[in-house]
MARPA-305113 format. One line per 3 residues: their letters; for each residue x, y, z of C-alpha. Coordinates in Angstrom, 3 decimals. Layout:
! residues N
A) X Y Z; ...
This chain:
! residues 233
XXX) 15.876 8.404 16.063; 13.996 5.097 16.292; 11.736 6.533 18.992
XXX) 10.676 9.262 16.564; 9.997 6.660 13.877; 7.984 4.535 16.309
XXX) 5.799 7.553 17.032; 5.341 8.269 13.309; 4.428 4.639 12.614
XXX) 2.043 4.571 15.569; 0.361 7.759 14.323; 0.115 6.341 10.799
XXX) -1.427 3.104 12.099; -3.973 5.088 14.064; -5.064 6.811 10.859
XXX) -6.335 3.493 9.465; -9.419 3.261 11.714; -10.010 7.001 11.514
XXX) -10.060 6.742 7.700; -12.386 3.695 7.827; -9.731 1.500 6.225
XXX) -9.684 -1.300 8.797; -12.088 -3.541 10.668; -10.910 -5.000 13.990
XXX) -7.107 -5.467 13.625; -7.080 -6.084 9.861; -4.311 -3.717 8.841
XXX) -0.761 -2.580 9.439; 1.648 0.218 8.587; 5.444 0.287 8.564
XXX) 8.187 2.815 7.810; 11.867 2.260 7.046; 15.059 4.055 7.997
XXX) 17.211 3.299 4.951; 20.415 4.484 6.585; 19.983 2.049 9.464
XXX) 18.482 -0.733 7.386; 15.624 -1.060 9.910; 11.880 -0.667 9.692
XXX) 9.203 -0.187 12.331; 5.883 -2.030 12.085; 2.706 -2.548 14.087
XXX) 2.580 -5.611 16.363; 0.377 -8.525 15.375; -3.277 -8.683 16.395
XXX) -3.318 -5.822 18.912; -6.481 -3.706 19.060; -5.939 -0.187 17.823
XXX) -7.357 1.369 20.976; -4.753 -0.510 23.028; -1.696 0.381 20.931
XXX) 1.027 2.750 22.113; 4.138 4.039 20.310; 6.264 1.769 22.535
XXX) 4.414 -1.274 21.162; 5.831 -0.725 17.680; 8.377 -3.381 16.654
XXX) 11.761 -2.741 15.004; 12.799 -5.263 12.341; 15.844 -5.522 10.071
XXX) 15.793 -6.198 6.330; 16.338 -9.906 6.909; 13.219 -10.123 9.055
XXX) 14.883 -10.305 12.476; 13.277 -8.446 15.378; 15.785 -5.912 16.681
XXX) 13.648 -4.233 19.311; 10.197 -4.800 20.770; 8.390 -6.949 23.312
XXX) 5.533 -8.003 21.009; 5.454 -10.104 17.873; 5.514 -7.983 14.717
XXX) 2.649 -8.069 12.242; 2.186 -11.402 10.496; 2.614 -9.439 7.242
XXX) 6.148 -8.374 8.227; 7.826 -10.627 5.604; 5.751 -8.950 2.880
XXX) 6.803 -5.491 4.057; 10.414 -6.687 4.264; 10.353 -8.026 0.715
XXX) 8.821 -4.830 -0.645; 11.503 -2.704 1.044; 14.189 -4.923 -0.464
XXX) 12.566 -5.080 -3.906; 11.631 -1.382 -4.210; 14.465 0.714 -2.718
XXX) 12.632 3.992 -3.418; 9.766 3.346 -1.016; 9.768 4.545 2.586
XXX) 6.500 3.235 4.030; 4.103 0.321 3.420; 0.433 -0.206 4.311
XXX) -1.762 -3.290 4.149; -5.506 -3.190 4.772; -8.617 -5.196 4.053
XXX) -10.596 -2.120 2.987; -13.779 -3.477 1.356; -13.849 -1.766 -2.047
XXX) -10.223 -2.557 -2.831; -10.690 -6.095 -1.511; -13.670 -6.538 -3.840
XXX) -11.397 -5.874 -6.827; -8.723 -8.172 -5.381; -11.232 -10.989 -4.931
XXX) -12.566 -10.444 -8.445; -9.001 -10.517 -9.774; -9.526 -7.154 -11.474
XXX) -7.244 -4.147 -11.821; -8.634 -0.872 -10.486; -8.826 0.977 -13.816
XXX) -7.781 4.583 -14.279; -11.144 6.173 -15.067; -10.899 9.724 -13.809
XXX) -8.806 12.548 -12.467; -9.209 11.455 -8.818; -7.312 8.303 -9.736
XXX) -4.809 10.105 -11.959; -3.796 12.522 -9.203; -2.140 9.616 -7.350
XXX) -1.778 6.587 -9.648; -0.220 6.815 -13.106; -2.388 4.124 -14.652
XXX) -4.351 1.111 -13.462; -3.652 -0.339 -10.028; -2.729 -3.937 -10.873
XXX) -4.222 -7.109 -9.504; -1.251 -9.409 -9.095; -1.259 -13.040 -10.133
XXX) -2.554 -15.458 -7.516; -0.096 -17.268 -5.293; 0.340 -20.929 -6.109
XXX) -0.365 -23.638 -3.547; 3.376 -24.129 -3.130; 3.928 -20.414 -2.569
XXX) 1.174 -20.331 0.053; 2.349 -23.432 1.889; 6.102 -22.711 1.834
XXX) 6.421 -19.051 2.834; 3.056 -17.362 2.419; 3.753 -13.820 3.608
XXX) 7.183 -13.633 1.991; 5.816 -14.960 -1.297; 3.071 -12.354 -1.170
XXX) 5.855 -9.806 -1.590; 7.437 -11.938 -4.305; 4.259 -11.989 -6.422
XXX) 3.894 -8.217 -6.031; 7.457 -7.642 -7.231; 6.951 -10.129 -10.067
XXX) 3.785 -8.337 -11.240; 5.469 -4.950 -11.319; 8.425 -6.332 -13.255
XXX) 6.177 -8.161 -15.732; 4.182 -4.998 -16.416; 7.251 -2.719 -16.358
XXX) 5.615 -0.534 -13.688; 7.372 2.130 -11.647; 6.377 1.445 -8.010
XXX) 6.539 5.134 -7.175; 4.228 6.057 -10.067; 1.732 3.295 -9.180
XXX) 2.186 2.989 -5.398; -0.400 0.256 -4.882; -1.269 -3.309 -5.770
XXX) -4.061 -5.801 -5.192; -3.021 -9.243 -4.007; -5.516 -11.617 -5.576
XXX) -7.990 -13.218 -3.147; -6.439 -11.115 -0.393; -6.367 -7.340 -0.500
XXX) -4.451 -4.130 -1.135; -0.921 -3.086 -0.313; 0.128 0.521 -0.809
XXX) 3.352 2.386 -0.230; 4.876 5.848 -0.420; 7.780 8.031 0.603
XXX) 6.950 7.401 4.286; 4.278 5.796 6.431; 1.836 8.707 6.240
XXX) 2.183 8.929 2.470; 1.467 5.207 2.203; -1.702 5.624 4.323
XXX) -2.782 8.502 2.084; -2.406 6.244 -0.942; -4.396 3.477 0.791
XXX) -7.304 5.868 1.309; -7.144 7.144 -2.269; -7.161 3.567 -3.557
XXX) -10.250 2.735 -1.512; -12.063 5.851 -2.742; -11.286 5.330 -6.431
XXX) -12.157 1.623 -6.224; -15.624 2.574 -4.978; -15.952 5.310 -7.615
XXX) -15.001 2.888 -10.386; -17.486 0.287 -9.207; -20.348 2.771 -9.257
XXX) -19.290 4.186 -12.632; -19.305 0.692 -14.149; -22.744 0.031 -12.662
XXX) -24.109 3.253 -14.134; -22.537 2.699 -17.550; -21.585 -0.978 -17.907
XXX) -20.986 -0.827 -21.654; -19.229 2.530 -22.003; -15.558 3.302 -22.571
XXX) -14.830 4.739 -19.140; -11.033 4.852 -19.256; -9.436 8.260 -18.782
XXX) -7.650 9.466 -21.944; -3.857 9.450 -21.783; -3.549 13.225 -22.171
XXX) -5.801 13.835 -19.136; -4.036 11.140 -17.104; -0.714 12.812 -17.932
XXX) -2.017 16.262 -17.034; -3.353 15.309 -13.629; -0.508 13.032 -12.627
XXX) 2.310 15.323 -13.681; 0.815 18.499 -12.257; 1.285 16.853 -8.829
XXX) 4.402 14.746 -9.452; 7.780 15.268 -11.076; 10.067 18.181 -11.810
XXX) 7.369 20.393 -13.345; 4.646 19.821 -10.741; 2.709 22.959 -9.898
XXX) -0.212 21.769 -7.726; -0.307 23.127 -4.160; 1.955 25.531 -2.348
XX) 5.722 25.815 -2.696; 7.726 25.980 0.543
């Protein structure tokens, strides 16, 4: 079972360079087996062209390495906290994709402007509050997860309806029902961040926000009990 998950996580990690979401080793993907209480994550600082499925590291929900010869990603505590905080999610991705990072560094939400955004995110993708000096110096990666959870609670956001966040001065985290779904959401976030930037450059003074009725239409035609987009199996 874990061997299958290692292969899925490896494949999902390999999508990051193919989708132009990472430079060098700046990214990681994980997936959780909720029944076992274990997740699989990319090892730290290993070049993508040198990775194999056997390199993936198995970690428990307290952050202990259960299986693997290599050190897990340095962002493992963030993934761990997100899995504990948001029990619905099944996969997590972190990248330093440039358009999403630009919003994170500006401390700006990625606003819901059009239907491309609304197909995946039910509203703005939030920029979380910055970590304090104490949070950075005490347990940086763990507290990154804490500030994400805190932002979603403060805004009363459903993490499955808005499966992404910007960590201020850092970059994006996305998640989904599994690792591949989380990677999909990371790519969508990068695309809509670029679209929004260009739209605001073209029309800096306009009201560019998508109306609620169109947001509802596009989100709910793909998500929820009455979704009708795509093929039924």
